[in-house]
C-alpha positions as CSV (number, residue, x, y, z in Angstrom):
1,X,-55.6,-0.1,-5.6
2,X,-54.3,3.4,-5.9
3,X,-56.0,6.7,-5.3
4,X,-56.4,9.6,-7.7
5,X,-53.0,11.4,-8.0
6,X,-54.8,14.7,-8.5
7,X,-56.3,14.4,-5.0
8,X,-53.2,13.1,-3.3
9,X,-51.3,15.6,-1.1
10,X,-47.8,16.4,-2.2
11,X,-45.0,14.8,-0.1
12,X,-43.9,17.1,2.6
13,X,-40.9,19.2,2.1
14,X,-38.6,18.7,5.0
15,X,-37.4,21.9,6.6
16,X,-33.6,22.1,6.7
17,X,-31.7,23.5,9.7
18,X,-32.7,24.0,13.3
19,X,-32.1,21.7,16.3
20,X,-33.4,18.2,16.3
21,X,-36.1,17.6,18.9
22,X,-35.1,13.9,19.1
23,X,-31.5,15.0,19.7
24,X,-32.6,16.8,22.8
25,X,-34.8,13.9,23.9
26,X,-31.8,11.7,23.8
27,X,-29.4,14.1,25.5
28,X,-27.2,14.1,22.4
29,X,-25.0,16.8,21.2
30,X,-26.7,20.2,20.7
31,X,-26.8,21.7,17.3
32,X,-27.8,18.6,15.4
33,X,-29.7,19.4,12.2
34,X,-33.1,17.8,11.9
35,X,-35.9,20.3,11.5
36,X,-39.4,20.1,12.8
37,X,-41.3,16.8,12.9
38,X,-43.6,16.0,10.0
39,X,-46.9,14.6,11.3
40,X,-47.7,11.1,10.3
41,X,-50.9,12.2,8.6
42,X,-48.9,14.6,6.4
43,X,-46.9,11.9,4.6
44,X,-48.0,9.6,1.9
45,X,-46.9,6.3,0.4
46,X,-44.9,6.2,-2.8
47,X,-45.4,3.7,-5.5
48,X,-43.2,5.3,-8.1
49,X,-46.0,7.5,-9.5
50,X,-46.5,9.4,-6.2
51,X,-49.7,7.6,-5.4
52,X,-50.6,5.7,-2.3
53,X,-53.5,3.4,-1.5
54,X,-57.0,4.8,-1.1
55,X,-56.6,4.5,2.7
56,X,-53.2,6.1,2.7
57,X,-51.4,2.7,2.8
58,X,-48.6,1.9,0.4
59,X,-48.6,-0.3,-2.6
60,X,-46.4,-2.8,-0.8
61,X,-43.2,-4.1,-2.4
62,X,-43.5,-2.1,-5.6
63,X,-40.6,-0.8,-7.6
64,X,-41.9,1.3,-10.5
65,X,-40.4,3.9,-12.9
66,X,-41.0,7.5,-11.9
67,X,-40.4,10.6,-13.8
68,X,-37.3,11.5,-15.8
69,X,-36.4,7.8,-16.0
70,X,-35.8,7.8,-12.2
71,X,-37.0,4.9,-10.0
72,X,-38.7,5.1,-6.7
73,X,-38.7,2.2,-4.2
74,X,-41.6,2.5,-1.8
75,X,-40.2,3.1,1.7
76,X,-43.4,1.7,3.3
77,X,-44.7,-1.8,3.8
78,X,-44.6,-4.8,6.0
79,X,-40.9,-4.9,5.7
80,X,-38.4,-2.1,5.3
81,X,-37.1,-1.4,1.9
82,X,-33.5,-2.3,1.0
83,X,-33.8,-5.9,2.2
84,X,-35.4,-8.0,-0.6
85,X,-36.4,-5.0,-2.7
86,X,-35.2,-3.8,-5.0
87,X,-34.0,-7.2,-6.2
88,X,-30.9,-5.8,-8.0
89,X,-28.3,-4.0,-5.9
90,X,-28.1,-0.3,-6.2
91,X,-24.7,1.0,-7.2
92,X,-23.7,2.7,-4.0
93,X,-24.0,2.0,-0.3
94,X,-23.4,4.2,2.8
95,X,-23.5,2.7,6.3
96,X,-23.5,4.8,9.5
97,X,-23.4,2.9,12.8
98,X,-24.4,5.3,15.6
99,X,-24.1,5.2,19.4
100,X,-26.9,6.0,21.8
101,X,-25.8,7.6,25.2
102,X,-24.4,5.2,27.8
103,X,-27.6,5.6,29.7
104,X,-30.2,4.6,27.2
105,X,-33.2,6.9,26.6
106,X,-36.7,5.8,27.6
107,X,-38.5,3.4,25.3
108,X,-40.9,6.2,24.4
109,X,-38.1,8.6,23.5
110,X,-36.3,6.0,21.4
111,X,-39.6,5.2,19.6
112,X,-40.0,8.9,18.9
113,X,-36.6,9.1,17.5
114,X,-37.2,6.2,15.2
115,X,-40.6,7.5,14.1
116,X,-38.8,10.8,13.1
117,X,-36.2,8.8,11.2
118,X,-39.0,7.1,9.3
119,X,-40.6,10.4,8.4
120,X,-37.3,11.7,7.2
121,X,-36.8,8.7,5.1
122,X,-40.1,9.4,3.4
123,X,-39.0,12.9,2.3
124,X,-35.6,11.7,1.1
125,X,-37.1,8.9,-1.0
126,X,-39.6,11.4,-2.4
127,X,-36.8,13.7,-3.4
128,X,-38.4,16.6,-1.6
129,X,-35.9,16.8,1.2
130,X,-33.8,20.0,0.8
131,X,-30.7,18.3,2.2
132,X,-30.5,16.3,-1.1
133,X,-29.7,19.6,-3.0
134,X,-31.7,18.5,-6.0
135,X,-29.7,15.3,-6.4
136,X,-31.9,12.4,-7.7
137,X,-32.9,9.7,-5.2
138,X,-32.7,7.0,-7.9
139,X,-33.7,3.7,-6.3
140,X,-32.9,5.2,-2.9
141,X,-33.6,2.9,0.1
142,X,-32.9,3.3,3.8
143,X,-32.8,0.3,6.1
144,X,-32.6,0.9,9.9
145,X,-31.7,-1.6,12.7
146,X,-31.0,-1.5,16.4
147,X,-28.0,-3.1,18.1
148,X,-27.9,-5.9,20.7
149,X,-27.7,-3.6,23.7
150,X,-31.0,-1.9,22.6
151,X,-32.7,-5.2,21.8
152,X,-31.8,-6.7,25.2
153,X,-33.2,-3.7,27.0
154,X,-36.4,-3.1,25.1
155,X,-37.2,-6.2,23.1
156,X,-35.8,-9.1,25.1
157,X,-36.2,-12.4,23.4
158,X,-36.1,-10.9,19.9
159,X,-33.3,-11.9,17.4
160,X,-30.0,-10.1,17.5
161,X,-30.1,-9.7,21.3
162,X,-26.7,-11.3,21.6
163,X,-23.4,-9.9,20.3
164,X,-21.6,-11.8,17.6
165,X,-18.9,-14.2,18.9
166,X,-15.3,-13.9,17.9
167,X,-14.2,-15.5,14.7
168,X,-10.9,-16.6,13.2
169,X,-9.1,-13.8,11.3
170,X,-11.0,-11.1,13.3
171,X,-8.7,-8.1,13.7
172,X,-11.5,-5.7,14.8
173,X,-11.0,-2.0,14.8
174,X,-14.7,-1.3,14.9
175,X,-17.5,-3.4,16.3
176,X,-21.0,-3.2,17.5
177,X,-23.2,-0.1,17.7
178,X,-26.7,0.9,18.8
179,X,-28.3,2.1,15.6
180,X,-27.5,1.2,12.0
181,X,-28.6,3.4,9.1
182,X,-27.9,1.7,5.7
183,X,-28.5,4.0,2.7
184,X,-28.3,2.7,-0.9
185,X,-28.9,4.5,-4.1
186,X,-27.8,4.4,-7.8
187,X,-26.5,7.9,-7.3
188,X,-23.4,8.0,-5.1
189,X,-23.7,11.7,-4.0
190,X,-27.3,11.1,-3.1
191,X,-26.5,8.2,-0.9
192,X,-23.8,10.2,0.9
193,X,-26.0,13.2,1.5
194,X,-28.9,11.1,2.6
195,X,-26.9,9.2,5.2
196,X,-25.5,12.5,6.5
197,X,-29.0,14.0,6.8
198,X,-30.2,11.0,8.7
199,X,-27.2,11.1,11.0
200,X,-28.0,14.8,11.8
201,X,-31.7,13.9,12.3
202,X,-30.7,11.6,15.1
203,X,-28.2,13.9,16.8
204,X,-26.1,10.8,17.7
205,X,-22.4,10.2,17.5
206,X,-21.0,8.0,14.7
207,X,-19.3,4.9,16.0
208,X,-18.1,3.8,12.6
209,X,-19.1,4.1,9.0
210,X,-18.4,2.6,5.6
211,X,-18.8,3.5,1.9
212,X,-19.0,0.8,-0.8
213,X,-20.1,0.2,-4.4
214,X,-21.4,-2.5,-6.7
215,X,-20.9,-3.0,-10.4
216,X,-23.7,-3.6,-12.9
217,X,-25.3,-7.0,-12.8
218,X,-23.9,-9.6,-15.2
219,X,-26.6,-12.2,-15.3
220,X,-28.0,-12.6,-11.8
221,X,-25.4,-10.7,-9.9
222,X,-22.6,-8.1,-10.1
223,X,-18.9,-9.0,-9.9
224,X,-16.8,-8.2,-6.8
225,X,-13.2,-7.0,-6.7
226,X,-11.9,-10.5,-7.2
227,X,-13.8,-10.7,-10.5
228,X,-16.4,-13.2,-9.3
229,X,-20.1,-12.9,-9.3
230,X,-21.2,-12.2,-5.7
231,X,-24.7,-13.0,-4.3
232,X,-25.8,-15.8,-6.7
233,X,-26.9,-18.2,-4.0
234,X,-29.5,-16.3,-2.1
235,X,-33.2,-16.9,-1.2
236,X,-35.4,-15.4,-4.0
237,X,-38.9,-16.7,-3.7
238,X,-41.5,-15.6,-1.1
239,X,-41.3,-19.1,0.5
240,X,-37.5,-19.0,0.7
241,X,-37.6,-15.6,2.3
242,X,-40.2,-16.6,4.8
243,X,-38.1,-19.6,5.8
244,X,-34.8,-17.9,6.4
245,X,-35.1,-14.1,6.3
246,X,-38.3,-12.8,8.0
247,X,-38.7,-13.0,11.7
248,X,-41.9,-13.1,13.7
249,X,-40.3,-11.4,16.8
250,X,-41.4,-8.7,16.1
251,X,-43.5,-9.5,13.0
252,X,-41.9,-8.1,9.9
253,X,-38.4,-7.8,11.3
254,X,-35.2,-9.5,10.2
255,X,-31.5,-9.3,11.3
256,X,-28.5,-7.7,9.6
257,X,-24.9,-8.8,10.0
258,X,-22.3,-6.4,8.7
259,X,-18.6,-7.3,8.4
260,X,-15.9,-5.2,6.8
261,X,-13.4,-7.6,5.3
262,X,-10.2,-6.4,3.6
263,X,-9.0,-8.9,1.0
264,X,-5.5,-9.4,-0.4
265,X,-6.8,-8.9,-4.0
266,X,-3.3,-8.8,-5.5
267,X,-2.3,-12.1,-3.9
268,X,-5.5,-13.8,-4.8
269,X,-5.2,-12.5,-8.4
270,X,-1.7,-13.8,-8.7
271,X,-3.0,-17.3,-8.7
272,X,-3.9,-19.1,-11.9
273,X,-7.6,-18.7,-13.0
274,X,-8.0,-22.4,-12.3
275,X,-6.8,-21.9,-8.7
276,X,-9.1,-19.0,-8.3
277,X,-12.0,-21.0,-9.6
278,X,-11.2,-23.8,-7.2
279,X,-11.0,-21.4,-4.2
280,X,-14.5,-20.1,-5.0
281,X,-16.1,-23.2,-6.5
282,X,-17.5,-21.3,-9.5
283,X,-16.1,-20.3,-12.9
284,X,-14.8,-16.7,-12.8
285,X,-15.8,-16.3,-16.4
286,X,-19.4,-17.4,-16.2
287,X,-20.4,-17.7,-12.5
288,X,-21.5,-21.3,-13.1
289,X,-20.7,-23.8,-10.4
290,X,-17.7,-26.1,-11.2
291,X,-20.2,-29.0,-11.0
292,X,-22.1,-27.5,-14.0
293,X,-25.5,-26.0,-14.7
294,X,-26.2,-22.3,-14.7
295,X,-25.7,-19.2,-12.5
296,X,-29.0,-19.9,-10.8
297,X,-28.1,-23.5,-9.9
298,X,-26.5,-24.4,-6.6
299,X,-23.5,-26.6,-6.7
300,X,-23.8,-30.4,-6.9
301,X,-21.6,-31.2,-3.9
302,X,-21.5,-34.9,-4.8
303,X,-20.3,-34.5,-8.4
304,X,-16.9,-36.1,-9.0
305,X,-14.4,-36.4,-11.8
306,X,-13.8,-39.9,-13.3
307,X,-10.8,-40.3,-11.0
308,X,-12.9,-39.6,-7.9
309,X,-12.1,-35.9,-7.2
310,X,-14.9,-33.6,-6.2
311,X,-15.7,-31.1,-9.0
312,X,-16.3,-28.5,-6.3
313,X,-13.2,-28.8,-4.1
314,X,-13.6,-29.7,-0.4
315,X,-12.3,-26.3,0.7
316,X,-14.1,-24.3,-2.0
317,X,-16.0,-21.3,-0.6
318,X,-19.4,-22.3,-2.0
319,X,-19.1,-25.8,-0.5
320,X,-18.1,-24.5,3.0
321,X,-20.9,-21.8,2.9
322,X,-23.5,-24.2,1.6
323,X,-26.3,-24.9,4.2
324,X,-26.7,-28.6,3.4
325,X,-23.5,-30.0,5.0
326,X,-23.9,-27.8,8.0
327,X,-27.5,-29.0,8.6
328,X,-28.9,-25.4,8.1
329,X,-32.4,-24.6,6.9
330,X,-31.5,-22.3,4.1
331,X,-29.5,-19.4,2.7
332,X,-28.8,-15.9,4.0
333,X,-29.9,-13.0,1.9
334,X,-26.5,-11.6,1.2
335,X,-26.3,-8.0,0.0
336,X,-22.5,-7.4,-0.1
337,X,-20.6,-4.5,-1.7
338,X,-17.0,-3.8,-2.6
339,X,-14.9,-1.1,-1.1
340,X,-11.6,0.4,-2.2
341,X,-10.0,3.0,0.1
342,X,-6.8,3.2,-1.9
343,X,-4.1,0.8,-3.3
344,X,-4.0,-2.4,-1.2
345,X,-6.9,-1.2,0.9
346,X,-9.7,-3.1,-0.8
347,X,-12.2,-5.7,0.2
348,X,-15.8,-6.7,0.8
349,X,-18.5,-5.0,2.9
350,X,-20.3,-8.2,3.8
351,X,-24.0,-7.7,4.6
352,X,-26.5,-10.5,5.1
353,X,-30.1,-10.6,6.3
354,X,-31.6,-13.6,8.2
355,X,-34.4,-14.5,10.6
356,X,-31.8,-14.5,13.3
357,X,-28.0,-14.4,13.5
358,X,-27.4,-18.1,14.1
359,X,-27.4,-18.9,10.4
360,X,-24.5,-16.5,9.9
361,X,-22.7,-17.6,13.0
362,X,-22.8,-21.3,12.1
363,X,-21.8,-20.6,8.5
364,X,-18.9,-18.4,9.5
365,X,-17.7,-21.1,11.9
366,X,-17.6,-23.6,9.0
367,X,-15.6,-21.1,6.9
368,X,-13.1,-20.6,9.7
369,X,-12.6,-24.4,9.8
370,X,-11.7,-24.8,6.1
371,X,-12.2,-22.3,3.4
372,X,-9.7,-21.5,0.6
373,X,-10.9,-17.9,0.3
374,X,-10.5,-17.1,4.0
375,X,-6.7,-17.3,3.7
376,X,-6.9,-14.0,1.7
377,X,-9.1,-12.1,4.1
378,X,-9.4,-10.6,7.6
379,X,-12.2,-8.8,9.3
380,X,-11.8,-5.3,10.7
381,X,-15.4,-4.4,11.6
382,X,-18.3,-6.6,12.8
383,X,-21.8,-5.9,14.0
384,X,-25.3,-7.2,14.1
385,X,-28.7,-5.5,14.3
386,X,-32.3,-6.2,14.6
387,X,-33.9,-4.6,11.5
388,X,-37.2,-3.2,12.6
389,X,-40.5,-4.0,10.9
390,X,-41.6,-1.8,8.0
391,X,-43.5,1.4,8.6
392,X,-46.3,3.3,7.0
393,X,-47.7,6.9,7.4
394,X,-50.0,5.4,10.1
395,X,-47.5,3.1,11.7
396,X,-44.2,4.7,12.6
397,X,-40.8,3.0,12.4
398,X,-40.6,3.0,16.2
399,X,-43.9,1.1,16.6
400,X,-42.2,-2.1,17.8
401,X,-40.9,-0.3,20.8
402,X,-44.3,1.0,21.8
403,X,-45.9,-2.5,22.2
């Protein structure tokens, strides 16, 4: 139920400039831009029309058209936006991985910082933040996570408390981090300015960052730089998400694994289309598994040719990543993007959400053992984070740290 829009307060306009109070609380570099805090009572939920619930709560999980053909994704709810909603990937992604001081701030100060980030997210999504410079926040989402060092200190026993292990083909230049800010939007300049605004809001140093893009969907998913549909086999229903994505520690959280994977696109593309199809296990032309069916179908791993060969080869990527042979409970929610930093500097910004990181670890170990695609890849950045529960005007982003 939504309230009367004529009686709803306008979303606050975020002041631009001035030192960030949270930057001082954390002992971070002086001069970070953040502006004054916006009180929780002064924000309101967005459901695409600028209306919140009658009690100030959001219309959870909604994605509705706004004005001027823009689209607003509600930043509030049980879970953060940018995980399972919107269901179709935005066209641009900006990731900033930030470092807290070596001596971590107090639990209360870190909770304050996160609450302020949540308030800033609200003004960015509303399009009222002056740091956007009148750029449209079309389907803008921001997803925030804390790294293993922070989890171990303040939320022991929660998922993502342990660092990821080393994997084959790791050639890490960047790894880890204390705070992940993932911004996605259909407007590239908006995503870039939003992630910069949130970085300044925290007053923290950037450990590493990434920019990536996605093409338009063709059927259920967009194509990656190899020409294949990426993200076809993912949990989609509420039951599937409850099984493999959402965590109860703390309730409403999940985990995020991020891997920057350069791919030898030219060498992969020099193969015949049949060889490419066999390496992936799907048809490049259609996205259909080599065992038949539709894009939405998983592969039939037992299907064979009349002469006894598996239709999906034994080293095909979708066979090695399939949960059934590994005895896993389900699929990761993969939200991967492509990047191209110049000729021969192309690849995949792999991102996947799960109830904990063990599903990713066990899957990646199977890929390391035998996967035709892995021969064309390496990994230069790797990190994992606990994605905090969703927030509302009455319940800040840092609430989990106040318990």
